[in-house]
N, C-alpha and C positions, 0 to 999 in steps of 0.2 A: 183320329193323326192329323195335329196341327201342321197346318199349311200355307205358306206365306209366299206367294207369289209376288216376285222381283219385279214383274213390268206389267202393270194393269193401266188401258185405258178406261175412263166414266165414260159410261151411255147415256151423255148427258149432251145438249145440244148443241154447247158450245166446243166441250168437249171433241163431238163428231165433225165438226163444221169443215175441216177438211180431208173427209171421210165421205163428202155427198155422193152416191154412186155413181150420181147422172152427173155428177162434176166436179170430181175431184181434186183436189192441187194435185199437180202432174208429177210430184213425187210419189204421190201415193196410189195414182191409179194402178197398176199391174199389181199391185198387193193384192187388191178387192179382188179382182179373179184370182189370182194364184193361190190365195188360202180362202177362196168361196166365203167370201166376208158378209155377203148381201144381207143376210138374216138376222143379222148381227148389229146391223149399220141405225137401226131406228131408238130414237131415246127412248131410257127409261128412267123414270124418277126414280132418287137414290136408296128411298126405301125398297123397292121392288130390286133393282142392279143388285144391293145388298142380301136380298135373300136369293137372290138368281144366284149368286158367288158362291153364299156360305149352303146352299142345297147341291151345288156341285163339288163342294170337298175343300174351298178357300177360305182358309179363317180371316187372314191378312191379305192386303194389298200393298203394293208400293206406285203411287201415281206419281206421271211425271208431269209437267210444266213443258210448255216450250217457248211461254212468251211470259210479257209482264201482265198481257191479259187473260192468261192461262194461269197466271199465281194469282193473281187479283180472284179469277173463279172459284180455285180451288181454297182459297181464303174463304170464301162465303159458304162452298162446299164442308169445311171442316165447322165452318159454325153451327151448320143447320141440325147435323146428324151428333146424338145423346150418347151413341154407343158407336163412337165411330173408329173402322175395323184400317183404315189405310195410313200411311206413314206419307207425308210427301215432300217432294223432289222439287229445286224451285227451275222453272227456266228463264234459261239467259241467252245472248243472241249477240254475234261481234257488231252486228247491225248499231245495237246502243251504245256500244264505247265503252271502256274498263272503267271508266269512273261509274257510273248510270247501270252496270253491270255489277259493281260491286255493291251499289248504295240499294239495291235491290236484292241481291244475295242478303245483305243485312236486313233488309226490311222484313224478309221471307225469314230470316233465322228467328228473330225476334218471335215469330208467329209458328215457330215449334219446327218450320221444311227441318229435313235433313240433307239437305245435299242440291246438287244440282245439277242437271242435263243439260249431256254434249251431243250437240249432233253433227257430226262433220260430213256428211252426205246429204245433208240438208242446206247445210250455210255453203259448202264448195271451199272449205279449209282444211289442212289436215290437222287431226288431232291435235296434233302437238303445236302449231300456229304459232307465236309469241303472243297475239291477241289474249291468248286463250290461259296464257299461263300466270294472269293476276288470278283468274277464278281457282284454278289450280293452288295455289298458292294462299288464298284464302280459305280453300276446305280444309286444306291441311290443318293451318291454323288455327281450323273452330273445331277440329274431328269431326267434319262432314264429309261423306261421300260426295266424290267426281264419278257418274255414271255417263260412260262415253260408248255411243256406237260403236263398234271394232268389229266388223265384219261384211263379208260382202251386201251387194243391197241391190235393189231394184228399179233405181233412181236412173233414170237414164238422160239423166241433163248433166250425171255427173259423174265423174272418175269413180270407179270400183277401191281405189289404192286411199282413200282420205282416213276410211278407218282401218290401216291394216297394222296389226298387232305389234307391227317393229313401231309404230310411234308410241306402245303404252312400255313398252322397252324405257326410251328414252323419258318422256313424262315419269316412271317411276325412278332414273337414276337421279332426277332434277326435284323430285317430291317424293323422299323415304319415307315417310310418314304420314304420307295423303290415302286414304281408303279409295282406290280404283277400279273399280267394276267396266269390266267390259261385256258391255251388251252382247247376247249372241253370240259370244264365247271365243270369237276370233272363225265364225264357221266361214269357211269356204278360204280360208288360208293354211291347209294344214295342220300340222303339229304346232304352227309359230305361237298360237294363244296358247295354245299349253306351255311350249319351251318358256315364254316372258312369266310363266302365271310361277311356273316352277321355282325359274330367276327371283324374282322378288314374292317375298312373302306379303306386301300389302295392296295383291293384286288380285283378284275377284272375279271367277268364268259367269256371268249370267246365261242360262238356255233356252231365254225365250224365245217361240215364231219356231222351236226344232223338235224335231220328232224323232227318238232316239234309232229307230229303226234305220236312219237316212245316213245316221252319224256313221265315223270311222271307228273301226275297232278299238284303236287309240284312245280317242276321247274318253268313251263310257269306260275304258280299265283306268284314265286317271280320273272321272268322277268317283269310283268306285275305291282307288287307292289312295296312291302321292298327292292327290288332289282332293282328298276327298271334303278338306277343313275348307276348302276355297270355292266349292262349285255351289249353285244357287238357282234354284225351282224359279222359273217366270213363262209367264203365255203368252205376254203380248196383246192379250184382250181387247181386239176382239178378232185380232189376226189368229187366233186358237181359242179352242171352246176349252171353258176352264177344267170341267171331268173327263175329258179325252182324253189332256195332258195328263193330268193325272194321273187316271188307267196307264197309260202308256212310260210316263215315268216310274209309274211304283213298278212294272214290271222290270225295267231296266237297272235299278238302285238297286244293292244287294239291302236283303234287313237289315243288316248292321250300320247302315249307311245314311238310310231313310231320313233317320230323323235332323242327321248335318244338310242332308241336301233340304231338304222340305224347307227345315226353319229354323234350326240352330247355329244356321253358318250365316243366313241373315241376320237374325239379332246381332251377333257378335260386328256382323261387318256395320250395321246401322248405329249399335249402340256401344260398341266394344273399341278396344285399343286397333292401331290398326296394322301390328305385325301379331 
């Protein structure tokens, strides 16, 4: 089975920097214990990482940057791989200012990056903040994806409501042709994530770092029926093991929906029309 993991973190020393289990970034500390991540927080060289990923059933992965330094690193990784199984998403940040973010998106797009990564729960601003609107506009204009953290989070230093799915409704109203990916599928906000995706055909729900056995029945029903064309598999590795996630979601998704959930929806989201 072809599997596209829509949220992967590489196990390079650079990308694992904020995840040092002995001195993690404050907004990541609780995740390490909650997801029992310590065995997965040692660096691996890229050939070993790719082999491990594919050995656990994931064919390709979407990798997100969180900063200009991350983008530089990902460009180096991209150049180093002969058979590259990754799709790259640019890191942006409000601290850079609007002009610098747009320049960075242009630079990354020229290097084959396919979108922008938006992290309200780290930045301390809501997903619909005005400073982010030029980023959404750029992505819409260039048929790039905007991946927005839109669920509960465990950063005790920021409000849980910064990624409230209600903001996705407002963004989709203002950018009806933007391919908007709600990372973690609005988990923790009830059926609101499902509702905004049902309303807006340009919204996709990505289910990384989530176990189907803990999700409401209404969510699994949506994955298998009326939202089957816009739901995306993901792990957020190293939060979750590749193989365990593939196995759990294979059991939760109907056989006739698996191809969509595990690969086809991701391909359409990354390369197709927004609707």
